[in-house]
C-alpha positions as CSV (number, residue, x, y, z in Angstrom):
1,M,0.0,0.0,0.0
2,S,2.7,2.5,0.9
3,A,4.7,1.9,-2.3
4,E,1.5,2.5,-4.3
5,L,0.8,5.7,-2.4
6,H,4.3,6.9,-2.9
7,R,4.1,6.2,-6.6
8,D,0.8,7.9,-7.1
9,A,1.4,10.9,-4.8
10,V,3.2,14.1,-5.7
11,V,6.4,13.8,-3.7
12,A,8.0,17.1,-2.7
13,D,11.5,17.2,-1.1
14,T,11.5,20.6,0.7
15,H,15.2,20.6,1.6
16,N,18.1,19.2,-0.3
17,D,21.7,20.6,-0.2
18,L,22.3,19.7,-3.8
19,L,23.1,23.3,-4.8
20,M,25.8,23.4,-2.2
21,A,27.3,20.2,-3.6
22,V,27.0,21.3,-7.3
23,T,28.4,24.8,-6.8
24,A,31.5,23.2,-5.3
25,R,32.3,22.1,-8.8
26,P,33.5,24.4,-11.6
27,P,30.5,26.1,-13.4
28,R,31.1,24.2,-16.6
29,Q,30.4,20.9,-14.7
30,W,27.2,22.0,-12.9
31,A,24.6,20.6,-15.3
32,S,26.5,17.3,-16.0
33,F,27.3,16.7,-12.3
34,F,23.6,17.3,-11.4
35,R,22.6,14.9,-14.2
36,E,25.0,12.2,-13.2
37,R,25.0,12.4,-9.4
38,W,21.7,14.0,-8.3
39,L,19.1,13.2,-11.0
40,P,19.3,9.4,-10.5
41,Q,18.7,9.9,-6.7
42,L,15.7,12.1,-7.3
43,H,14.2,9.6,-9.7
44,E,14.9,6.7,-7.4
45,G,13.3,8.5,-4.5
46,G,10.2,9.4,-6.7
47,V,10.7,13.1,-6.1
48,N,8.4,15.3,-8.3
49,V,9.1,18.7,-6.7
50,Q,12.6,19.6,-5.4
51,V,13.0,22.8,-3.4
52,L,16.5,24.1,-3.8
53,P,17.6,26.0,-0.7
54,V,20.3,28.7,-1.2
55,F,22.2,28.2,2.0
56,I,25.4,30.1,2.5
57,D,28.2,28.5,4.5
58,D,30.1,30.5,7.1
59,Q,33.2,30.7,4.9
60,Y,31.3,33.1,2.7
61,R,29.9,35.3,5.5
62,P,29.5,38.2,5.7
63,E,31.5,39.7,2.8
64,G,30.9,37.0,0.2
65,A,27.3,36.0,1.1
66,L,25.5,38.0,-1.6
67,R,28.0,36.8,-4.2
68,Q,27.5,33.2,-3.2
69,T,23.7,33.6,-3.1
70,L,23.8,34.9,-6.7
71,R,26.2,32.0,-7.7
72,M,23.8,29.4,-6.3
73,I,20.8,31.0,-8.1
74,E,22.8,30.9,-11.3
75,C,23.6,27.3,-10.7
76,A,19.9,26.4,-10.4
77,H,19.2,28.1,-13.7
78,T,22.2,26.3,-15.3
79,L,20.9,22.9,-14.0
80,A,17.5,23.6,-15.5
81,E,18.8,24.8,-18.8
82,G,21.3,21.9,-19.0
83,N,18.7,19.3,-18.3
84,P,15.5,20.5,-20.0
85,D,14.0,17.1,-20.5
86,A,14.3,16.2,-16.9
87,V,13.7,19.3,-14.8
88,R,12.2,22.7,-14.9
89,L,12.8,25.7,-12.7
90,C,9.3,26.8,-11.7
91,L,8.1,30.2,-10.8
92,D,4.5,29.4,-9.9
93,G,2.0,26.6,-9.3
94,A,0.9,26.5,-13.0
95,Q,4.5,25.9,-14.0
96,I,4.9,23.1,-11.4
97,D,1.7,21.5,-12.7
98,Q,3.0,21.7,-16.3
99,A,6.4,20.3,-15.3
100,L,4.7,17.4,-13.5
101,G,2.4,16.8,-16.5
102,E,5.4,16.6,-18.8
103,G,7.1,14.1,-16.5
104,R,9.8,16.5,-15.3
105,I,10.9,17.4,-11.8
106,A,9.8,20.8,-10.7
107,L,12.6,22.8,-9.1
108,V,11.7,25.7,-6.8
109,L,14.4,28.2,-5.5
110,A,14.4,29.0,-1.8
111,L,16.5,31.3,0.4
112,E,17.6,29.7,3.7
113,S,18.2,32.4,6.3
114,A,19.2,34.9,3.6
115,P,22.6,36.1,4.9
116,G,23.3,37.7,1.6
117,L,20.5,40.2,2.3
118,D,20.9,40.8,6.0
119,A,18.5,43.7,6.8
120,S,18.3,44.8,3.1
121,V,14.7,43.5,2.6
122,E,14.4,45.9,-0.4
123,L,16.5,43.3,-2.3
124,L,13.8,40.6,-2.0
125,P,12.0,41.7,-5.2
126,T,15.4,41.4,-7.0
127,L,15.8,37.9,-5.9
128,H,12.1,37.2,-6.8
129,R,13.0,38.4,-10.4
130,L,15.8,35.9,-10.4
131,G,13.4,33.0,-9.6
132,V,13.5,32.8,-5.8
133,R,10.0,31.8,-4.5
134,V,10.5,30.8,-0.9
135,A,12.4,32.4,2.0
136,S,12.9,31.2,5.5
């Protein structure tokens, strides 16, 4: 019963550190590393929606936090563009539904603690324009 439920349900992984792992590689390897390392795990787990937290390690704080935030956002776009048959970076519920209907994994960008912004909440609309849809 639980295997059937898992197979038939929309499975959303709301926290995965894959962006941290992928951005540790050179940018030219981002899409292929994701495809070879992470995509098989997502498929094996039956994940339909993957939230991609942008988490900034202490080594980048405070001076490099915004730069690393932007780098991780760029990485998410690169993953999606380099694997268009498998994933889609989604900006709203309709795009998530469309991705799922096409058999692709829906990716959703999220900020985790947002150290790149600190108290500069006026930058949230900028990050929204870049595709971020969740902040915690």
